[in-house]
C-alpha positions in Angstrom: -3.7 18.3 -24.5 -0.9 20.4 -21.8 -2.3 18.7 -19.3 -1.7 15.3 -21.0 2.1 15.7 -21.2 2.7 17.2 -17.8 0.7 13.3 -16.5 2.7 11.2 -18.7 6.2 12.9 -18.4 5.4 12.6 -14.1 4.8 9.4 -14.4 7.6 8.6 -17.1 10.6 10.3 -14.4 11.9 8.1 -12.0 9.7 8.8 -9.0 7.0 9.0 -10.8 7.3 5.4 -11.2 8.4 5.1 -7.9 4.5 6.1 -7.1 2.9 4.1 -9.8 4.9 1.4 -8.4 3.4 2.1 -4.9 0.1 2.8 -6.0 0.3 -1.4 -7.7 1.7 -2.7 -5.1 -1.0 -0.7 -2.9 -3.8 -2.0 -4.9 -2.8 -5.5 -5.3 -3.9 -6.2 -1.8 -7.4 -5.9 -2.6 -7.3 -8.4 -5.4 -5.0 -10.6 -3.3 -8.3 -10.1 0.1 -11.6 -10.7 -2.8 -9.0 -13.9 -4.1 -8.6 -15.1 -0.5 -12.0 -14.5 0.2 -13.4 -16.4 -2.6 -11.2 -18.7 -1.9 -12.8 -19.4 1.5 -16.7 -18.1 1.0 -16.3 -15.9 3.2 -14.5 -12.2 4.1 -11.0 -13.0 5.1 -7.9 -10.9 5.9 -4.4 -13.0 4.0 -1.5 -12.2 5.9 -0.2 -10.9 2.4 -2.8 -7.9 2.7 -0.5 -6.6 5.7 2.7 -7.1 4.0 1.5 -5.5 0.3 -0.2 -2.6 2.8 3.5 -1.9 3.8 5.5 -1.4 0.5 2.3 0.0 -1.2 2.5 2.5 1.6 5.9 3.7 2.2 6.2 4.1 -1.8 3.2 5.9 -1.9 4.9 7.8 1.1 8.6 8.7 -0.8 6.4 9.6 -3.2 4.3 11.9 -1.7 7.1 13.5 0.9 9.0 14.1 -2.6 6.1 15.9 -3.9 5.9 17.5 -1.6 1.7 16.9 -0.4 1.5 16.9 2.9 -2.3 15.0 2.9 -0.7 12.4 1.1 2.3 12.4 3.3 0.5 12.3 6.2 -2.3 9.6 5.0 -0.1 7.3 4.3 2.6 7.5 7.4 -0.5 6.6 9.8 -1.6 4.1 7.9 2.1 2.3 7.6 1.5 2.8 11.5 -2.1 -0.1 11.9 -0.9 -2.1 8.6 2.4 -1.9 11.1 -0.1 -2.5 14.3 -1.4 -5.1 12.8 0.9 -7.4 11.7 2.6 -7.6 15.3 -1.0 -8.2 16.7 -1.0 -10.9 14.6 2.7 -12.2 14.8 1.6 -11.6 19.0 -1.2 -14.3 18.7 0.5 -16.4 16.9 3.3 -17.1 19.4 0.6 -17.1 22.5 -0.9 -20.0 20.1 1.5 -22.2 18.5 
């Protein structure tokens, strides 16, 4: 019972809400990707996937730093680099094509 109370206390705190918002954003990117793929009838990664990745990743990074969790901090920091780099490549390609 004490574990459940701690769990709920964390979720009710401002930082817990921030972390949960990050999780919701981060998870929503998979739904967006799935819906876009179903519409096209093939696997595709829409631009919004990368923006949701950055938004969720940033919120989760802040939360991980606040929790002093080096594993999640490093994972989110590296992930953010990948998401931003993908957007850079997308916009570079669009600039050359269009």
